[in-house]
N, C-alpha and C positions, 0 to 999 in steps of 0.2 A: 875606720871605727865610725867615724861621722858620716862616712856613706851608707852601712849599715842603717845607723837612724834617718836618715834622708829617704830610704826607700820603702822603710817601714813606715812612715808619715805619710808617703804620697800612695800607700794600697789601703792605709785606713780612711784617708779622704778619699780615696776609688769609692771603696766598699760604703762608707757614708753616704757617698751620693746615691748611689743604687738600693741601699738598705730605707731611703727615706725619698721616693718620688715626686712626693709632693713640692720637694723646695726644689726641682727641677723646672725653669722655666716659667715659673706663676701658673701654672694647669692646676686646675680644680679635679679634684678625683671626690671620687664616692665609693661608699661600703654596699656591694650589692647583699641583698638576702641571705645568700649560702656564706657570706666573710670576704668576699672577694672584693679587694680593692682594684677599681678600672678608671678611666679617666671620663669625667662628664663628656655629653654629646657637646660640640660645637653648636649645634643648633638642634631645635625642637622640631616634632613636625608639621608645625604651626609654619615656622620661618622658612621650610621649604616649601611650603605650597605658596607662600607670600614670593618668596622669587620665584616659583614657576610662572605666578600671574603676572609679574613683572616682566618677564622675558617672553609673554605672550605678544603677538602683530596682531592690528585690527586692520581685514581685508574688506573691501569693499565688493559686494558681489551684484552684478546688474542683470536683472533678469526681467524682460521684456520692458513695460514703465518702472517696474520696481527697482530700487536699491535696498540691499541689507549689509549692514555689518556686522561680520562674525568674528570674535577673538578667538584664537587659536594658535596652537604653539610649531616654530617657524618649521620646528623638524618633525612634522604632520604630514601626513602623505594629502593628497587629494582624495582618495578615498573617503579619510575622516571627514574632510570639508563636506562633501556629498553630501554625507551623512547629516553633518549639521544644518544641513540646508534644504532637508526634506520638509522638515515641519515646516518653516514659515513660506516655502514656495509651494507645497502641495504635491511635489513629485518625487517619485522612489528615486531612492539614490542610483538604481542599475538604469532609470532612465534620463541622468545629464549627463551633457557635457559640459564641461571647464574650459573654456579658452582664454590661453594669457600671452599676452602679447603677440596675436594674431597667429596661436598656435592651440589646437584642441592639448589638451595635455593627459596623461593616461591616470588610472586610476592608482598603481603602484610607486607613481613618482612622489619626490618626498616635496614640500613648500621651497624650502631652502635651496635646495637643489635646483629649482626652477629659477628662482631668483626673485621669487617674493619675500616682498618686504612689510613692513609696517605703513598702510595707508595703500597699498598695492590695490588696480581694477580687476577683478577678472568678471568676465562674461558668462553666462549660464544662459543655456539652450538647453531643449531639451531634445532627448536622443529617441525620434520616432520610430527606427529600426529596433532599436536597442527594448522600447516597449514592446514591438510587436514579438519580440524575440522570447521575452519576457512572461507574455499574457500566452503564448504557445507551450512553455516551459511548464506554465501552470495549469493551462487545460491537459499537458500530458500525465503530468502527475496525476491530476482527478481522474482521467480515463484510467490510471494505472492499479489507484486505490479502489475504485468501482470493481474492476476485473478481479482484483484481490477478494474483493467480500462476495463478488457472484462463485469464485470457484469454491472457496470456502465452504459455503452454501451449499452449492454442489456435493463438494465433497461428503460434509453431513447427510445430506439426502440421498446420497448414492451409497454410502455405508447402510443406513438403515434399507435399502433396495434391496442390497446384497444379502442379508440378513433373509431376508422373506423369499428372495431367489431359492439361495441355499436349503432353505426348510421344505420348499417344493420338491426341489431334487432328492432331500433324505428321501420325502414321502415317496415317492417314484422309485427310488432303488429300492426302498423296503417291501415295493409290489402295491402300496398303496394306489387309489385313483384318486388324481389331479383334476380339478374341475377346469375345463376350457376356460371358464369368464375368466378365474383367476390370471390364468397365463395370458390371455388379452390384455388382463388390466395392468398387469406387470410391464408387456412391452410397452405397450401407450405411454405409460410412465418414464420408461427409460429411454425411446424415443425424443420425448420431452428433453432430457436434460440432453439429449444429442443437440437437437437441434438448436438449445440454449448455449452449449458450449462452440458450436462451428459459427455462433455469431460474433464470437468476441473474437479481437485480433490482439494478441497477446507478445511478448517478444522477452525471452532470457528465462530466468527460472521461472517467470509463470506460463511461459510458453512450454515448458516442461511439465508443469502442473497441467496444465489442458491435453498432453499427448496420454497420461496415464489415467487421467480421467476418462477421457475415449475411449482407450483401449480396455478399458474396465467394464465400461458399457457395452461396446461390441462383444466381449465375451461373456458378460450375463443374456445378449439378446439371442447369442447364437445357443447356450444351454437349455434357452425357452425354447427355442426352434426343435431341438431335439427331444426335447419332454414333450412335442407335440406328435413327433415322428414315431417316439418309442416307445409312450407310454400309454397306457389306457386313459382317454379323457372322459370323464365325464360330460353329456350334453345336454346344454342347458334349456332344453325346447318344452314346447308342452306335451303331459303326457298323452296319446293319442286314445282315444275306448274303443275298444277289440269288438266289442259287441255292434257299435254301428259302422266299423270297417265292413266286419261278414256280411252287413246287411248290403253295403253298395255294392259288395262283390256279387253277391247272389242276384242282384236287380240287374245287374249290367249283364250275366249271364243270362238272364231270362229274355231279354230284350232282344238277345243278336241270334237271328234267324238260322236254322241250319247249322248250326254250332254246339249247343245243348246239349250233355244227355243225361238225365237225371238219374240221379247215382240209386244204385242197390241200398233197398232198408232206409231211405228217406223220405221225407215228407216232401208232397206236391208244393211247387211254387207257383203262388197266385199272383198275376199280375194284375197290377190293380191300374194302371193309367190309364185313360182313355186317351186316344189316337182322333183326331179330325181330320176328316176328306174333306179336300176342295176339288171341285170338278174342273 
């Protein structure tokens, strides 16, 4: 009987300990807005920041005659250190070389793994080849952007030209008359676009766009050439005076000896030109 009482008392004591968590270990508890009872945080965010600042190290970086002190976490990479040095040194982080213990350190290496400690000295030198590579990459990007804009402008202009060429083809197919000046004008405009595309040096996706535009230009030029051959084109020459043409023909026939026969029922031809004779 006594053993049963002891068991019940032990169970009640265990349950009591779980029902009142604030009694355990002296931990502080707080009630959230939803009514949930949770343990308070051991430290605030400000304390975390203070701990992080306390764990930072100061490294001395020598760059030429200058020396810079940088506060940084020992678990940071050399690339992060380069980015911190970009502003005081005026060097892009990709143009820097960091040398620690007579060895160049890669950007992906970590300071603590390399043995960098508080007060360690690091030498910074300019990476001339890296700067040239970066400049070439920048020029390449600029050229790609310019080529992309040129192709975009050519595409819109080519669409407008396509509408005009197809309109000419429709007129010719319906038996209408196509002016030769229009055909020449559109052909010259398409050739200018072709020359502009030919001067572009592109790769990848831009090269595919260039090929499509060149093929489209060639198709339109061939279409215009076919209109020249098959369709009746209007000539843009000045109209000739038929009366003047007849006069010239009659005068020429009158001045040719032994070949002219006066047609029947026609007026006689009077030659008014006076010829001078030289002895």
